C-alpha positions in Angstrom: 2.5 3.7 -14.1 -0.2 4.6 -11.5 -1.2 8.1 -10.9 -1.0 9.5 -7.6 -4.4 9.8 -7.4 -4.5 6.0 -7.9 -1.9 5.4 -5.4 -3.6 7.3 -2.5 -7.1 5.4 -3.4 -5.1 2.2 -2.8 -3.7 3.3 0.4 -7.1 4.2 1.5 -8.8 0.8 0.5 -6.0 -1.3 2.3 -6.6 1.0 5.2 -10.1 0.6 5.5 -9.9 -3.4 4.7 -7.1 -3.5 7.5 -9.3 -1.3 9.9 -12.4 -3.7 9.3 -10.5 -6.4 10.8 -8.3 -4.7 13.3 -9.3 -1.1 14.3 -6.2 1.0 15.6 -6.4 1.0 19.4 -4.6 4.4 19.6 -3.3 7.6 17.4 0.2 5.8 17.4 -1.0 2.5 16.2 -2.9 4.4 13.6 0.3 6.4 12.4 2.2 3.3 12.2 -0.4 1.3 10.4 -0.7 4.5 7.9 3.2 4.0 7.3 3.0 0.3 6.6 0.4 0.3 4.4 2.0 3.1 2.3 5.1 1.0 2.4 3.1 -1.8 1.0 2.0 0.1 -1.6 5.3 1.7 -2.8 6.4 -2.0 -2.8 3.6 -2.9 -4.9 4.2 -0.2 -7.5 8.0 -0.9 -7.7 7.1 -4.8 -8.3 5.0 -3.6 -11.1 7.4 -1.4 -12.8 10.4 -4.1 -12.5 7.7 -6.3 -14.2 6.6 -4.1 -16.8 9.9 -2.8 -17.9 12.6 -5.7 -17.1 10.7 -8.7 -17.2 11.3 -9.4 -13.5 8.7 -11.8 -11.9 7.8 -12.4 -8.3 6.9 -16.4 -8.6 
């Protein structure tokens, strides 16, 4: 399981990579982008947990 620090670092990496391709044009857009990136990270974490614990696969 990832630590909180690892999760936060991953969110920052995703946000930075996303901003490189499509910088936010407003504060509202930036806030929405962060929420989406956090949701992506949470989904990655859940999928990894299921994959490790229950043999769940995404393919």
